[in-house]
C-alpha positions in Angstrom: 10.4 76.8 -216.9 9.8 74.9 -220.0 13.2 75.4 -221.5 14.8 74.0 -218.3 12.8 70.8 -218.8 13.4 70.6 -222.4 17.1 71.1 -222.0 17.2 68.4 -219.3 15.3 65.9 -221.4 17.6 66.6 -224.4 20.8 66.1 -222.3 19.4 62.9 -220.8 18.3 61.5 -224.2 21.8 62.2 -225.6 23.5 60.5 -222.7 21.2 57.4 -223.1 22.0 57.3 -226.8 25.8 57.5 -226.2 25.5 54.8 -223.5 23.9 52.4 -226.0 27.4 52.1 -227.7 29.2 51.6 -224.4 30.1 48.6 -222.3 27.2 46.3 -221.0 28.1 47.3 -217.4 26.9 50.8 -218.1 23.9 49.6 -219.8 23.1 47.5 -216.6 23.4 50.6 -214.4 20.9 52.4 -216.7 18.5 49.5 -216.4 18.6 49.8 -212.6 18.2 53.6 -212.9 15.0 53.0 -215.0 13.6 50.6 -212.5 14.0 53.1 -209.7 12.7 55.9 -211.9 9.4 54.1 -212.5 8.9 53.5 -208.8 10.0 57.2 -208.2 7.5 58.6 -210.7 4.7 56.7 -209.2 5.6 57.8 -205.6 5.9 61.4 -206.8 2.2 61.2 -207.9 0.9 60.1 -204.5 3.3 62.0 -202.3 4.2 65.0 -204.5 0.8 65.7 -205.9 -1.6 64.7 -203.2 0.7 65.0 -200.2 0.1 61.3 -199.0 3.3 59.7 -197.7 2.9 56.2 -199.0 5.5 53.6 -198.1 3.9 50.7 -200.1 5.6 51.6 -203.5 8.3 48.8 -203.4 5.8 46.4 -201.8 3.5 46.7 -204.8 6.5 46.1 -207.1 7.5 43.1 -205.2 3.9 41.8 -205.1 3.5 42.1 -208.9 6.8 40.3 -209.5 5.9 37.4 -207.1 2.5 37.0 -208.6 3.9 36.9 -212.1 6.8 34.6 -211.2 4.6 32.2 -209.2 1.8 32.0 -211.8 4.2 31.3 -214.5 5.9 28.6 -212.4 2.8 26.8 -211.4 0.7 27.1 -214.5 3.6 27.2 -217.1 1.6 29.9 -219.0 3.4 32.4 -221.2 5.3 35.3 -219.5 2.8 37.9 -220.7 0.1 36.1 -218.7 2.0 36.4 -215.6 2.7 40.2 -216.3 -1.0 40.9 -216.9 -1.9 39.0 -213.7 0.8 40.7 -211.7 -0.5 44.1 -212.8 -4.1 43.2 -212.1 -3.3 41.8 -208.6 -1.2 44.9 -207.7 -3.9 47.3 -208.9 -6.7 45.4 -207.1 -4.6 45.3 -203.9 -4.0 49.1 -204.2 -7.8 49.7 -204.7 -8.6 47.6 -201.6 -5.9 49.1 -199.4 -6.4 52.5 -200.6 -10.3 52.4 -200.2 -9.8 51.8 -196.5 -6.8 54.2 -195.9 -6.9 57.3 -198.1 -9.3 58.9 -195.6 -6.6 58.7 -192.9 -4.3 61.7 -192.2 -0.7 61.8 -193.3 0.9 59.9 -190.4 -1.7 57.3 -190.0 -1.7 56.7 -193.8 2.0 56.2 -193.7 1.7 53.7 -190.8 -1.0 51.7 -192.7 1.2 51.5 -195.8 4.3 50.6 -193.7 2.2 47.7 -192.0 1.1 46.4 -195.4 4.7 46.6 -196.9 6.3 44.8 -193.9 3.5 42.3 -193.5 3.8 41.2 -197.0 7.7 40.9 -196.7 7.4 38.9 -193.5 4.8 36.6 -195.3 7.3 35.9 -198.1 10.0 35.0 -195.6 7.6 32.7 -193.6 6.1 30.9 -196.5 9.2 29.2 -197.8 7.3 26.5 -199.8 5.6 29.1 -201.8 8.0 32.1 -202.3 11.4 30.4 -201.5 11.9 32.6 -198.5 15.3 34.1 -198.2 16.7 31.7 -200.8 14.8 33.6 -203.5 12.5 32.4 -206.3 13.6 32.1 -209.8 11.6 33.0 -213.0 11.9 33.3 -216.7 13.0 36.4 -218.8 10.5 38.7 -220.6 12.6 38.6 -223.7 13.7 35.0 -224.5 17.5 35.0 -225.2 17.5 38.7 -224.8 20.8 40.6 -224.5 21.6 43.4 -222.2 21.1 45.8 -225.1 17.5 44.5 -225.7 16.7 45.0 -222.1 18.4 48.3 -222.0 16.1 49.6 -225.0 13.1 48.1 -223.2 13.7 49.7 -219.9 14.6 53.1 -221.4 11.5 53.0 -223.6 9.1 52.1 -220.8 10.7 54.7 -218.4 10.4 57.3 -221.0 6.8 56.5 -221.6 6.2 56.6 -217.9 7.7 60.0 -217.5 5.7 61.4 -220.5 2.5 60.0 -219.1 3.2 61.6 -215.7 3.7 64.9 -217.6 0.3 64.5 -219.3 -1.3 63.6 -215.9 0.2 66.8 -214.3 -1.4 68.8 -217.0 -4.8 67.0 -216.9 -7.9 67.9 -214.9 -7.2 64.9 -212.6 -3.6 66.2 -212.1 -4.9 69.7 -211.2 -7.3 68.1 -208.7 -4.6 66.1 -207.1 -2.4 69.2 -206.7 -5.4 71.1 -205.2 -5.9 68.2 -202.7 -2.2 68.2 -201.8 -2.1 72.0 -201.4 -5.2 72.4 -199.2 -7.5 69.5 -199.0 -10.1 71.4 -196.8 -10.5 74.1 -199.4 -10.6 71.5 -202.2 -13.5 69.7 -200.4 -15.3 73.0 -199.8 -15.4 73.7 -203.6 -16.8 70.2 -204.3 -13.7 68.0 -204.9 -14.1 64.4 -203.7 -10.9 64.3 -201.8 -10.9 60.6 -201.0 -11.7 59.6 -204.7 -8.8 61.8 -206.0 -6.5 60.3 -203.4 -7.6 56.8 -204.4 -6.9 57.4 -208.1 -3.4 58.7 -207.2 -2.7 55.7 -205.0 -3.8 53.3 -207.7 -1.8 55.1 -210.4 1.4 55.0 -208.2 0.8 51.3 -207.6 0.5 50.8 -211.4 3.9 52.5 -211.9 5.4 50.3 -209.2 4.0 47.1 -210.7 5.3 47.8 -214.1 8.7 48.6 -212.8 8.8 45.6 -210.5 7.7 43.2 -213.3 10.3 44.5 -215.8 13.1 44.2 -213.2 12.0 40.7 -212.0 11.9 39.3 -215.5 15.3 41.0 -216.1 17.2 39.8 -213.0 15.3 36.4 -213.1 15.2 36.2 -209.3 13.0 37.6 -206.6 13.9 38.1 -202.9 11.6 39.4 -200.0 13.9 42.3 -199.4 13.1 43.8 -202.8 10.1 45.2 -200.9 12.0 46.3 -197.8 11.8 49.8 -196.2 15.4 50.2 -197.1 14.5 50.0 -200.8 11.6 52.4 -200.1 13.9 54.8 -198.6 16.0 54.9 -201.8 12.8 55.8 -203.8 11.9 58.6 -201.3 15.5 60.1 -201.4 15.4 60.0 -205.3 12.3 62.0 -205.4 13.3 64.5 -202.6 16.6 65.0 -204.2 15.3 65.6 -207.7 12.3 67.7 -206.5 9.1 66.6 -204.9 6.1 67.3 -207.1 8.0 68.2 -210.2 7.8 66.0 -213.3 11.5 66.0 -214.0 12.4 65.5 -210.2 12.3 61.7 -210.3 14.4 61.7 -213.5 17.2 63.9 -212.1 17.0 62.2 -208.8 17.2 58.6 -210.2 20.2 59.3 -212.4 22.0 61.3 -209.6 21.3 59.0 -206.7 21.9 55.7 -208.3 25.1 56.9 -210.0 26.3 58.4 -206.7 25.6 55.2 -204.9 27.5 53.2 -207.4 30.5 55.5 -207.1 30.5 55.7 -203.4 30.3 52.0 -203.0 33.3 51.7 -205.3 35.3 54.2 -203.2 34.3 53.7 -199.5 32.9 50.1 -199.6 30.9 49.3 -196.5 30.7 53.0 -195.4 28.6 53.8 -198.5 25.4 54.3 -196.3 27.1 56.7 -194.0 28.5 58.9 -196.7 25.4 58.7 -198.7 23.3 59.9 -195.7 25.7 62.8 -195.0 25.3 64.0 -198.7 21.5 63.8 -198.5 21.4 65.7 -195.2 23.5 68.5 -196.7 21.3 68.6 -199.7 18.0 68.8 -197.7 19.7 71.5 -195.5 20.6 73.8 -198.4 18.2 72.9 -201.2 15.0 71.5 -199.6 13.1 72.0 -202.9 15.4 69.5 -204.7 17.5 70.0 -207.7 14.7 71.0 -210.0 12.9 73.2 -207.5 16.1 75.0 -206.6 16.9 75.8 -210.3 13.4 77.0 -211.0 13.5 79.2 -207.9 16.9 80.7 -209.0 15.7 81.3 -212.5 12.4 82.9 -211.2 14.3 85.1 -208.8 16.7 86.4 -211.6 13.7 87.0 -213.8 11.9 88.9 -211.1 15.0 91.0 -210.4 15.4 91.8 -214.1 11.7 92.9 -214.3 12.1 95.0 -211.2 15.2 96.7 -212.6 13.3 97.4 -215.8 10.3 98.7 -214.0 12.6 101.1 -212.1 14.2 102.4 -215.2 10.8 103.1 -216.8 9.7 104.8 -213.6 12.8 107.0 -213.7 12.2 107.9 -217.3 8.6 108.8 -216.6 9.6 111.1 -213.7 12.2 112.8 -215.8 9.6 113.4 -218.6 7.1 114.8 -216.0 9.7 117.3 -214.7 10.4 118.5 -218.2 6.8 119.2 -218.8 6.5 121.2 -215.6 9.6 123.3 -216.5 8.2 124.1 -219.9 
């Protein structure tokens, strides 16, 4: 279905180019979309490829952001030092957490990541002297005196690179190993695949995506709160991937644009009832299109193509039978 993917990418690129000439409000919405897109692409790698339901994605984003902001605040080093340190700590934490948890089954792995996510969030609330608690912690921008347009191009560029790298990963040997583990881990293990190692690679890569997204957003919004790593935020990431299409490269892209724009519109229309309306929409979507938008489109196109091939085969068979009868008569 390459033409579907190419058409979708062209449409998204054209929309982003048009938005760059629009009001700054729309640019800020796209920035938020790109933030969730990076988190969703990372979660799609661990959950969509290997089948592990991780709930630590937003926790890694929050961890990287706090490490960067705190290191800059205490040492007064340049912002790029904080970013590198944030990525390093997030990846190191993912290696430590993943090494002990990737051998667990789906439910227990999910519980382990939930415990880590909520434990870190509660720690941020408790240690007010370090993190600022619920009052938040302020930091400095990545681009000094940068405008909304500057941040817009930065977020779009990084998000586009993230999607492209996920596409390359899906086509690589490691990506194929991840999908084999997600499809049938026992069969993969029988043919010599190190299941735990492949899962650990996927977990660390997903954490890297989360760290990059979290760092960009923190140094754009200039303030951090413990609830940036809450399970409510994690639910948004999960819904984005499920809506767009779990396991597909373009699923997070379609999901991020659709879900975030829908949330903005629903909030403007129904106000405090946005969660209820949003939940109903997702339930309907999961009831009638469980494969997500991309999966449903690809299934529809594949069924139409199969039907066309079956009709063509039937015509050819009929012509062959007629020719055969003509030979017998002669």
